[in-house]
N, C-alpha and C positions, 0 to 999 in steps of 0.2 A: 729863305728870307734872311734879312740882315738883323742880327740879334746882338744886343750887348748884355753882359751879365756883370752886375756891379757887386763885388764881393766874391773872392775866390778861396773861401775856406772850404770846410767839409761839403757844404751844400753847393756853393757856387762853382767850384772847380769841377765837380761831378756834372752839374747841370750844363756848364759850358761845353765840356768834352762830349757829353752825350748828344747835345743838340747839334754839334758839328758832325758827329758820327752819323746823325740822321739826315744830314745833307744841308743844314743851314750854314750860313756864313756868320761866324761868332767872334766877338771880341770880348775877352774876359778882363775885367779891370779891378784893381785892388790898390790901396794906398801903401801896402807893404811891399816895398821894392824887392826885398829878398825873396818873398813868396813868388812874386811875378817872375823873378829870374829863374827860380827852380822850375816853375811851370813852363816857361819859355824853352827850357832845355829838355822838356819832356819828363821831368822828375817831380812827381807829386810831393808836396811838403808834409804829407801824412800817409799812413797806410790805409788803403782801401782796395780789397781784392778786385781785380779787373780794370781798375782805373789806369794803371800805367799803359796797358795795351790800348785802351780806347783813346787815351791822351796822345800816344805816339801815332796811332792811326789817323786821328783827326788832324793833327799838326802836319803829318806827311801829305794829307790831302790838300793842304793850303787853305782849308776852311776855318781854321782856328788859330788865333793869335792872342797874345796877352800884352797888357800895357798898364802902367801906373798913372797914366794921364787920362782923366775923365773926358777930356775933349775928344778922345778917340771914339767915344760912344756916339758922337754926332753921325747922322746918316743911317743909324739903325732904325728899324721900324718898331721893334719891340725891345724894351729895356727891362730886364729882370733884376729886381732888388733881392739879393741873397746874402745880406750881411747878418752878423750875429745880433742876437737880442739877449745878452746875458742877464743874470740876476743882479739887481742893484746892490752894491755893498751896504750891509746893514738893513736891508729891506727885502720883502718878498717880491716886490714889483719888478717888472722887466725894464731893462735899461734900453731906451729907444734912441740913444744918442747916435748910433751908427746908421739906423734907418733914416732918421731925420737928416743926418749929414749927407747920406747918399742922395736923397731926394733934392736937397738944396744944391748940391754940387752938380746934379744932372740938369736942373732947370734951364740953364743958359744954352744947352745943346739940344733941347727938344724942338721938334718941328710939328707943324699942323698934321694931325692924323696919327702921330706916334702914340704908342701905348706903353705906359709904365705899369709893370706887373710885379706886385709884391709876392715874394715866396717866403720871406722870413716869418717866423711865428711871432705874432704880436697880440696884445690885448685887444679885445673887441672894442670897436670905436676908432681904432687907429686908422683904418683904411678911409673912413669917411673924412677924418681930419686931413689926411694927406691928399685926398682927392680935391678938397677945397684949395689946398696949397698949389696943386698942379693947375687947377682951373684959374686961380688968381694970377698965375704967372703970365697969362696971356699967350702961351705957347701954342695953344690949339691942340695940345695933347690931352689924353685922358688916362684914368687909372683903373686897373682891375686887381683883384686879389686871387691868387692861384696857389693855395697852400701845398707844401710838399709833405709826402708821407714816406720818406726814405728810412730804411733800416740800415744802420751802419753794418758793413760787411756784405750788404746786398744792394748798395746804393746805385750802382751802375745799372743793374737789372731793373730796379724799381723806377729808374728814370726813363729808360728806353721802353720798358714794358710795365707801366704802372697798373695797379689793380683798380684805380678809379681816378678820374679827373674832376676837379671842382673849380668852377669859374665864379668868382664874386664880381658882379658887374653893376654899373649904374643903370638907371632906367632909360628908356627911350632909344634914340638913334645911337647915342654913345655906347650903350650897352650892346646893341646889335653889331656895332663896329668892333667892339672888344671881343665878342664871341667869334666873329669872323676871323680876326687876326690870330686869336689863340687856337682856333681850330685848324688854321694853316700850320701853326707851330707844331701841334700835336696830331697832324694828319695821319701819321703811321699808326699811332695808338688807336685813333678813332676808327680807322679801317679795320683794325683787329678787334673791333666791338668792345673796346674798353668803356665801362660805364661812365657816363658824364652827368654831373649835377651842375646845372646853371642856377645860380642863386644871387642873393644880395651880398653886400660887403660883410655885414655882421654875421650872417650864417657861415660864410666862407671862413671867417676868422675863427668862429667857434668850432667848426668841424675839427680843426687840428688839435686845439687844446682839449676839446671834449673827448676825442679819441685817445689822447695821451692820458687824460684823467681816468678814463675807463680802464685802460691797460694797467696803469699804476694801481688802481683800486683792486683789480683782479690779482695782481701780484701780492699786494699787501693782505688781501683777504686770505690767500692760501698760507701766507706767513703767519697770520693771526691764528689760523687753524693749526699750524705747526707748533705754536706756543701751547695750545691746548693739548695737542698730541703728546708733547713732551712730558706733561704732568699727568696724563691719563694712560700712557703706555701704548697709544695708538701709533700707526705708521702713516705719516702724512703723504708719502708717495702712493701708497695703496688707496688712501682716501681720495687723492687727486685723480687717480685712474678711474675710480668708481664714479665720482660725480662728473668726470669729464666725458663719460659715455652719454650723458644727458645732452641732447643736441642743443638745448637752450643755453647750456653752459660751455661745453667744449673743453678739450684738454689743454689747448695752447695757453701759455702764460699762467699755468697752474703748477709751476715748478717752485717748490719752497726752497729757500736758501738764504743767502746773505743779502738779497734784495736788489733793487734796481739802482742804476746810476746813469752816468753819461751827461751829455749836453742838452738833452731834451726833457725827459720825464720829470726829473726833480725840479728844474727851474720853471717848467711849463705849469705844473700843478700849483706851484707857489705863486706864479704870476697870475694864474687864473683866480686863485683865492684873493689876491690883492685887488684885482680888477672888480671882482664881485662885491668886495667891501666898498670900493669907490662908488659902485652903482647902487649901494644901499641894500644889497642882497647877499651879504656875506654868509648869512645863515644857510643859504641854498647849497653852498659848497663847503660848509664847515667841516664835513666829514673828510675832506681832503687833507686837513691838518692832521687828523688821526692816521690817514693813509701814509702821510709823510713820516709821522712819528713811529709807526710800526716798521716802516722801511729802515729808519735809522737805528731802531732798537735791535734789528737783526745783526747789524755790524757788532754791536756791543755784546750780543749773545755769543758770537764766534770768539771774541776776545775773552769773555768770561769762561768759555769752555777750555780755551788754551790755558788760562791761569789755573783753572781747577785741575786739569789733567797733569799739570806740572807741579802739583803739590801746594798750590796757593800763591805762587809767585813765578813770574817768568824772568826775574832778574838774573842776568848772566847766563841764561839758557839760550841755546841756539834754536831758533824757530825758522824753519824753511817755509817760505811763502810761495805757493805756486799760483802765479797770476797777478797782474797789475792793471791791465785794461779793464774797463767796466763790463766788457763782454768779449767773447772770442771773435777772431777775424777783424780786429780793430786795434789801433794803437792809441785810442782815445782814453785818457785818464781823468777827464773832467768828472768830478763828483763820483769817482770810482770807489765802490765799496771795497774792492780788493786793495787798492793803494791805501785807503783809509785804515783798513785793518792792519796793514803792515806798519804804517806810521804810528798808530796807537800802541801796538805791541812794542815798537822801538821806544816809545815814550815811557813805557812801563819798565824799561831796562833790559828788554830782550835783545839778544844778538841776532838781528833779523838778516837773513839772506833771502833775497827775492829774485825770481826769474819770470820771464814772459817772452814769448816768441817775437813780439813786436813793440811792446810799450816801455822798454827799459829806458830809452833816451828821454822820452817825455816824462817818465817818472823821476829820473835823476835830475832833470832840470827843475822840477818842483820840490823834490826832497833828496838833496844830495847826502843827507845824513844816513840814509839806508845803504846797505851793501847789496850789490847786484851781481848777477852772473848770467851768462847766456847758456850755461850748461846745467841741465837738470841734475846730472851726477854731482857736480860741485855743490849745487844748492842743497842736495839731500845729505851729503857726507857729514857725519857727526851731529846730525840734527837731534834735538831732544823731543821735538814735535814737528809735525808737518801740517800745514794749513793750506787746503786747496780753495781758492776763492775766485778763479775764473776758469770756466769749463773748456779750455782749449783741448782739441783732440790729442795733442801731444801729452797732455797730463792724464787724460782718460785712458790712454794706451800704455801707461807705465806698468811694467811687470811688478806686481807687489813683492814677489820673491826676490827679485833683483834689488828692489828698493830697500828691502829689509837688511840686506848685506851692507848698506851704506850708512844707515842712521845709527845713532846711539840708542835711541828708544823708539820702538816701533809703534808710535801713536800718530794717527792721522785724523784730522778734523775735516770732513768733506762739507765745505760751506756751500756747495751747489747740488748736493745729492746726486752726483753724476757718476760716481764710481760703483763698481759691483761689490756691494758690501760683503757678500758671501765669499767672494774670491779673496778679498783683502783679509778677512778674518781667518780664512783657511790657511793663508800664508803667514799667520802669526801676528797680525796687526791688531791693535786696539783701535777699532774703527768707530768713529763718532760722527753722527750727522745731525742736521737740524730737523727736529720733528719726527725722528725715527727711534725705535727702542735700541 
């Protein structure tokens, strides 16, 4: 099929490349000319494992190209909207400027029978509003909503082999037409018996934000238990193991630590809260404000531990920060707990040296006041305290005996509960973790 993907950021670049790899003819479009130039050269403008290989393969096949001209979308049968929906400045609500702009710019190039497919995460009610805009254009095109469920670090796999597909479609013949086109797009996944849910616009929109709200709640729940564990002497990791054996609960997303971040969970639960309040049902998701508060509180807890272990002040003390991205296998520092901890420590007067396998460039662009190093050895050398805040394999594999020879004071705060506490203590470290004795 001929497909256009409007927006070539984290979501769009992966989607365009994967669709071309699956055999479709794809044009990726973005107003950022520099981003398009990078992609056209086979160089993703961000780090995502597996994307360079799929991008190169798809472009070599001749099925994938990129453009900054929306007119190049003309002739495609399906148009995916994959632009960002960031949090509005000074508000919890989602900023739909880019979604609205993408639809408006696409309208003159739509043909009868075309399908516009939203993939961006939007507040419930957005799809119905945009469907009316598409219909009023007189183009003969229609709209569907097909939320994404990508995990950064596994986005290519999740696009080519999704764990489920959701189609939000209109009623009647337009809905049947949308189902037919989307099922041709995702033919490979459907042949592999990927679960498919066909529903209305509102449910499709809610699926994504509800899933993110649930995951955020699960993370903040175990972090709330970590707060209780700290004052009671319990071990939150053993607690998580024990309750995780319950099939109704499960162990995934029960890792206590510095909390969640990134470009999805924080903004999505806030936008969900804002939209519920607009609909007059703010009380239904009022608990999400506490979920958010618990999450932010964990960052402060890491900072408080650093201050405490350094005698009440971090001023002029060297603090080695291991990790900057919000999660491993990503260079994304949007709302990153790791970067936030580094910045706050610097604000308290600490001499912060931070390292990360992939996120240094993005971090330096946002916070040039920090000192960065690509070397773990340089980062650790002379440190008065070490703070691990992103669980990269390279950090988990550090030899504690070797690390002890580099630092000034052998104190480490494991903000992800990811290190072997016994091994680090046996090597002479003062090992401190969240929610553990």
